[in-house]
N, C-alpha and C positions, 0 to 999 in steps of 0.2 A: 640602875645607878643614878645617883643624883647628878645634877648639872656640874660639869667641870668648867670653871670660869677662867678663860685665858684672855689676858689683856695684851693686845698687839700694838706695837709702836714701830712706825717706819721712820728711819733717819733722813729720808728724802722728802722734801716738801714740794718737789716738782711733780705736777699732776701726771705727766707722761713718763715718769721714770720707770726703769725696769724693776726697781725694788718695790714700788707701789703696785705694779702689776703682779709681782710675786706675792705680795701680801694679800691682794684681792683674791688671788687663786687659792692661797692657803685658807682664807676665810671661807671660800666656796666649798673647798674639799673637806672642811671640818664637819663631821656628822655628829648627831646626838650620841652621847650626852655633852659633847663639846659645845661651848658657846664662846665664840671669838668676837670680842668687842675691840674695834679699832679706836685708839686714842689719837686724835689729830688736832691738838690745840697748841701747836708749836709757837704760834705768834704770841701767845700770852705768857710764855716761859722766858724770863729774862736771862741774859748771860750771867753766869756765876762769877762773882769776884769777891775779894777778901772783905769788902765792906757790907756784903749782904749776908743773910743768914736768918736766924730766928728773930722775930717771928717770920715765918716763911711768907713770901708773896702768896696771895690767895690761890692762884693757879698752880703754884708749886705744891702748896699744902694739899690741894684737891688731888693732884696727881699722886703724891706720896700715899695718901689714904686709899686711893683706888688700887695702886700697886699692892699695898699691904693686904687687901682683902681678896685679890685674885689668887686662884690656885696655881697659876703659872704665868710666866711672862714670855712673850714672843717678841724679839727684837730683830727687825729687818734693817740691815745697814748697808748703805752704799760704801764704796771704797774710794778714798781720795789719797793720792800719793802713798799708796800701800798702807793706809790707816783709816780710822773712822773720821767722819766730818766733825767739825767743832760743835755743831748743834747736838749731835748724838753724845758727845763727851759731856756737854753741859747737862743734858738730861741725866746721865749716869751720875755725874757729880752731885746734882741736886738730890737724887734718890739715895746717895750713899752717905749723906751727912748723918752722923751718929746721934740722932735725936728720935724720940718716939714718933712714929711707930717702927722705925728702922725697916723700911719696906723690902730691902734686898736681902736681908739676912735669912739664909736658908730657903730663899725663894727659888724654885725650879725655873730656869731660864733656858730657852732654846733660841738659836741664832739662825738667821737666813740672810743670804745676800745674792745679788745678781749683778753681773758685770759684762760689758762687751769683751773683756779680755778672757783668756782661756781658764784663768784660775777662779773666776766667779766671785771674787771678793773675799777669798779665804784669809788674806792678810789682815783685812779689817776685822774679820771674825776672830782671828787669833788675838788681836789687840783688845777687842771688846771683851772677849772671854777672860783674858788676863785681868783686865780692870775689874770685872764683875766678881771674879774669884777673890780678889784682894779685899773686897768689901763684904764678903761673906755669902754671896749668892751661890747657888748650886747650879753651875753651868753644865747642862747636859750635852757635852761636846760630841758624843757619838750620835747625837740626833741632828746635827747641823745639816742644812741644805745650802749648797752653793751652785748657782747656775752660771756656768761659763758660756761665753759667746751668746749672751742673753738675747741680743738682737736677732739671732737665728731662731729663737724659741718663743718669742713673744710677737704676736701678730699686730697689725696696724690698729686694732681695737684695744690693745693692751691686754690681750688674753694669752696666758702661758699655754702654749700648744705642745711643748716638748713632753712626750710621754714619760721619759725617764725622770724628769724633774717632778712631774705630777705624781708619779709612783713614789718618789722619795718623800714628798709631802704627806701622802697618804700613810706611808710607813711611820713617818715622824709622829703623826697624830695618834696612831695606834700605840706607839711607845710612850707618848705623853700620858695617854689614858692609863696605861699600866703603871706608870711611875706615880701618878697622882693617886691612883687606887691603893698603892702600897702605903701611902701616908694617911689614908682615911681610916678612922676607927671602924671596927667591925660592927655591923648593925645586929643587935640581938634578934633571934628568930622568935 
């Protein structure tokens, strides 16, 4: 099978965050033919406001193009006040502007989150999933991974040690492979 290109974005910019640890673990657990590239250029993405738009700022245009060519998108979101942080909302808003290449339309998207609370960020996932569906993304909701009590499952080195969460991520990747393979044209023998 040819490479399955997954672009991964974490909504937390804090180096020691549980969500960044979750993303690193997901990247480590991805086996061939998956290739998980982490996008981490938050500082160059401006806040979205009514006076901005086309032409897109260069960093926004580059992100839109990169998302457009990815086979799938992995979004790892922190949860603040039972919702997504502003920086994650700005990213989704920039990606959802209806201008070519319309990177989120029909894009398979999987969601992950980690939180010190017992729910693991599911409220943020629900909000993010709803936003993405409204702009035409194909949110693979039954693939979600939420790690509750994350501080108990991530060691001092930022490694996700919880076997259940690691197994959930491995299952997620198998399902993403199957889902993307369904979209690929058959190769003539």
